[in-house]
C-alpha positions in Angstrom: -12.5 12.4 -3.4 -12.4 13.8 0.1 -11.0 11.6 2.5 -10.7 11.7 6.7 -8.6 9.5 9.1 -10.4 8.7 11.9 -7.1 9.6 14.4 -7.6 13.3 12.6 -11.3 13.4 13.1 -11.0 17.0 15.1 -8.0 18.6 12.7 -10.2 17.2 9.3 -12.6 18.7 7.3 -13.5 20.8 4.3 -15.6 19.2 1.4 -14.7 19.9 -2.4 -10.9 19.8 -1.2 -8.0 17.8 -3.1 -7.1 14.6 -0.7 -3.9 15.9 -0.2 -4.6 18.7 1.2 -7.3 16.6 3.5 -4.4 14.8 4.8 -2.6 17.8 5.7 -5.4 19.6 6.1 -5.1 22.4 9.8 -8.6 22.7 12.0 -11.9 22.9 10.9 -15.5 22.6 12.2 -17.2 21.5 8.8 -16.8 17.7 8.9 -20.3 16.2 7.9 -22.2 14.9 10.8 -22.4 10.7 11.9 -23.0 8.1 14.2 -21.6 9.2 17.1 -23.0 8.7 21.3 -25.0 5.4 21.8 -25.3 4.8 18.4 -22.0 5.7 17.6 -20.9 2.2 20.5 -24.2 0.1 19.8 -22.4 -0.2 16.0 -19.4 -0.6 16.8 -19.3 -4.0 19.0 -21.4 -5.6 16.3 -19.2 -4.8 13.2 -16.0 -6.0 15.2 -17.9 -9.1 16.1 -18.3 -9.9 12.9 -15.5 -9.0 12.1 -13.5 -11.1 14.0 -15.8 -14.5 13.5 -14.9 -13.3 10.2 -11.6 -14.4 11.0 -11.4 -17.2 12.3 -13.9 -18.7 9.6 -12.7 -16.7 6.9 -9.8 -18.1 4.0 -8.6 -14.7 2.7 -7.0 -12.5 4.9 -7.8 -10.4 1.7 -11.3 -10.6 1.8 -12.0 -10.0 5.1 -10.0 -6.8 4.5 -12.4 -5.7 1.7 -16.1 -6.9 3.7 -14.9 -4.6 6.9 -14.4 -2.1 4.1 -17.6 -2.7 2.4 -18.8 -3.2 5.9 -17.7 0.6 7.2 -19.7 2.3 3.9 -23.0 0.5 5.0 -22.9 1.5 7.8 -22.2 4.9 8.0 -23.8 5.5 4.8 -19.6 6.6 2.8 -18.8 7.6 -0.7 -16.0 5.4 -0.3 -13.3 3.9 3.1 -9.8 2.4 2.3 -7.3 1.0 4.7 -3.6 2.0 4.8 -1.5 -1.0 6.1 2.5 -1.2 6.6 3.9 -4.8 8.7 7.4 -5.9 8.5 6.3 -9.1 7.3 3.5 -7.4 4.8 5.4 -3.9 3.3 3.1 -1.1 2.9 -0.5 -1.9 1.0 -3.1 0.2 0.8 -6.9 -1.8 0.4 -9.7 0.1 -1.5 -13.1 0.0 -0.5 -15.5 -2.0 -3.5 -11.6 -3.6 -4.5 -11.4 -0.2 -6.6 -8.1 1.0 -7.6 -6.5 4.5 -6.6 -7.2 7.1 -9.2 -6.9 10.9 -8.9 -6.6 12.5 -5.5 -6.7 9.3 -4.2 -2.8 8.3 -5.2 -2.0 10.6 -2.3 -3.0 7.7 -0.2 0.1 6.4 -1.4 2.2 8.9 0.9 -0.4 8.9 3.6 0.5 7.6 7.2 -1.1 3.6 8.4 -4.8 4.7 9.4 -8.4 4.3 7.8 -9.3 6.9 6.1 -12.8 7.5 5.1 -15.0 10.0 2.6 -16.7 12.0 4.3 -14.4 12.0 7.2 -16.3 10.3 10.2 -16.5 11.8 13.6 -14.5 10.8 16.8 -16.2 8.5 18.3 -17.7 7.0 15.7 -15.6 3.9 15.0 -12.0 2.3 16.7 -9.9 2.4 13.8 -7.1 1.2 15.8 -9.5 -2.5 16.2 -10.2 -2.5 11.7 -6.5 -2.0 11.5 -5.3 -5.0 14.1 -7.9 -7.6 12.8 -7.0 -6.4 8.9 -3.2 -7.3 9.1 -4.1 -10.7 11.4 -6.2 -11.1 8.7 -3.1 -10.9 6.0 -0.6 -11.6 8.2 -2.7 -15.7 8.3 -2.7 -15.6 4.3 1.4 -15.1 4.2 1.9 -17.8 6.9 -1.2 -20.0 4.9 0.8 -19.2 1.7 4.2 -20.3 4.0 2.9 -23.6 5.1 1.9 -24.7 2.1 5.1 -23.7 -0.3 9.6 -25.0 -0.3 10.6 -21.5 1.2 13.7 -22.1 -1.7 11.8 -22.0 -4.6 8.5 -20.8 -3.5 6.6 -23.9 -5.5 4.7 -26.2 -3.7 6.1 -28.3 -0.8 5.8 -32.1 -0.4 2.8 -31.8 2.2 1.1 -29.7 -0.2 2.0 -32.6 -3.1 1.0 -35.4 -1.1 -2.9 -33.6 -0.5 -2.9 -32.0 -4.6 -1.8 -35.9 -5.4 -5.0 -37.6 -3.5 -7.3 -35.0 -4.3 -7.0 -35.3 -7.8 -6.3 -39.1 -7.6 -10.1 -39.2 -5.8 -11.4 -37.1 -8.6 -9.9 -39.1 -11.7 -11.5 -42.5 -10.9 -14.2 -41.3 -9.9 -14.9 -39.0 -13.2 -13.0 -40.8 -15.1 -10.4 -37.2 -15.8 -7.0 -38.3 -16.6 -4.1 -36.8 -15.5 0.4 -37.4 -15.5 2.1 -37.2 -12.7 5.6 -36.7 -13.6 8.8 -37.3 -11.1 11.9 -35.1 -11.4 15.1 -35.6 -10.7 18.0 -32.3 -10.9 21.0 -34.4 -11.8 24.3 -33.6 -10.8 22.9 -31.7 -7.8 25.8 -33.0 -5.0 28.6 -32.8 -7.9 27.1 -28.9 -7.8 27.4 -28.2 -4.3 30.3 -30.3 -3.9 32.5 -28.4 -6.8 30.5 -24.9 -6.4 29.2 -24.8 -3.7 25.4 -24.9 -1.6 24.6 -21.7 -3.7 25.6 -22.4 -6.9 23.2 -26.4 -6.1 20.7 -23.1 -4.3 20.5 -21.3 -7.6 20.0 -24.9 -9.5 16.9 -25.1 -7.7 15.6 -21.9 -7.6 16.7 -21.5 -12.4 14.4 -25.2 -12.6 11.3 -24.0 -10.5 10.8 -20.6 -12.4 11.6 -22.7 -15.5 8.5 -24.2 -14.0 6.2 -21.6 -13.2 6.6 -20.2 -16.6 6.3 -23.2 -18.8 3.3 -25.1 -17.0 0.1 -24.6 -17.8 -2.7 -22.5 -15.9 -3.7 -25.6 -14.0 -0.8 -27.7 -13.7 0.8 -28.1 -10.1 4.9 -28.3 -9.6 6.1 -28.8 -6.2 9.7 -29.4 -4.5 9.3 -33.3 -3.2 13.0 -33.4 -1.4 16.4 -31.8 -1.8 16.4 -32.6 -5.2 13.1 -33.5 -6.2 10.2 -32.2 -8.1 6.8 -33.3 -9.1 3.9 -32.1 -11.5 0.3 -33.1 -11.1 -0.6 -32.5 -14.9 -4.7 -32.7 -16.1 -5.9 -33.7 -19.1 -2.8 -35.2 -20.0 -1.3 -38.8 -20.8 2.1 -39.3 -21.3 2.6 -38.6 -25.0 3.0 -35.2 -23.7 5.2 -35.2 -21.7 8.0 -34.9 -23.1 7.0 -31.7 -25.5 5.8 -30.1 -22.3 9.3 -31.2 -20.3 11.3 -30.0 -23.8 9.5 -27.1 -23.6 10.6 -26.3 -19.6 14.1 -27.0 -21.1 14.2 -25.0 -23.6 12.5 -21.6 -21.1 14.9 -19.5 -21.9 16.1 -17.7 -18.2 19.1 -14.8 -18.7 22.0 -16.8 -20.4 22.6 -20.3 -18.7 20.9 -23.0 -20.0 18.6 -25.2 -17.7 19.9 -27.7 -15.9 19.3 -30.8 -16.8 17.0 -33.5 -14.6 15.5 -36.6 -15.5 12.1 -37.9 -15.2 9.8 -40.9 -14.9 5.8 -39.9 -15.2 2.5 -42.5 -14.9 -1.2 -41.6 -15.6 -4.4 -42.2 -13.8 -6.7 -44.0 -13.8 -5.5 -46.5 -16.6 -2.1 -47.5 -15.1 -2.6 -46.8 -11.2 -6.1 -45.4 -9.4 -4.2 -44.7 -5.5 -1.8 -42.2 -4.9 0.9 -44.6 -3.3 0.6 -47.0 -6.1 1.2 -44.3 -9.2 4.2 -41.7 -7.8 5.9 -45.7 -7.1 5.5 -46.2 -10.9 6.9 -43.1 -11.9 9.6 -43.2 -9.3 10.3 -46.5 -10.2 10.3 -45.2 -14.1 12.4 -42.6 -12.9 15.1 -44.6 -11.8 14.7 -46.6 -14.4 16.2 -43.1 -17.1 18.6 -42.6 -14.8 19.6 -46.3 -14.8 19.8 -45.9 -18.6 21.2 -42.8 -18.9 24.7 -44.6 -16.8 
């Protein structure tokens, strides 16, 4: 595999040499011919325009990165293309056309400077790598922003707004298709006491510990959210009230280090058999939570 960076096309070449040699190659005139001049100029705006349009419409920044690489491979009839991105908010990330993994000499990209790399190397002026890099970086940053806008920053679970959206969609599907699901509202016991006696860092640790148990114990397709200071909600498809106690026992018994699971109380309500509106379903589960806490004294 022979890679070339657009920045270094004037000093990279040598088909058949290891990637590690190509990345630090000196002057060479044996790079393969590529589109230049008017032909290359005609390609660049079309590719850039398509990517900008997709950036506005695409919900996945990672998908746009792979789309850009695949477009470059197609436009210039390349064997491969890769991009190395390094950003304070994103860290260091490497993507390869066709969603392929790095292998063999390609591992030299792990230490390569940020940039666009192609096999064979592109001729100078064939493409504007800064445009591709900028678009891909923005796309990945948008992925990060979308994730942050849906998730609670402390626990990493969905936040309240996300839970409300998911609940509304779950109720709509349940009512239309009669697909049962159960909403569980959970309250972490004694969070105020923990904060007052051990400090807020201990309270945060208890919230994080419970959230991590949800991630480990819940099934694929179940959704967990932090909806308030010490409140959580679980949206559990194809689940009845009879299933809830065994499931939450599994959560409580999930071991993470030496610390036991923080204590919690819960109330649950089933859709569509008990309620067919999000507010009514939540209110019923919340009433049962309050009754459970009152019964514990």
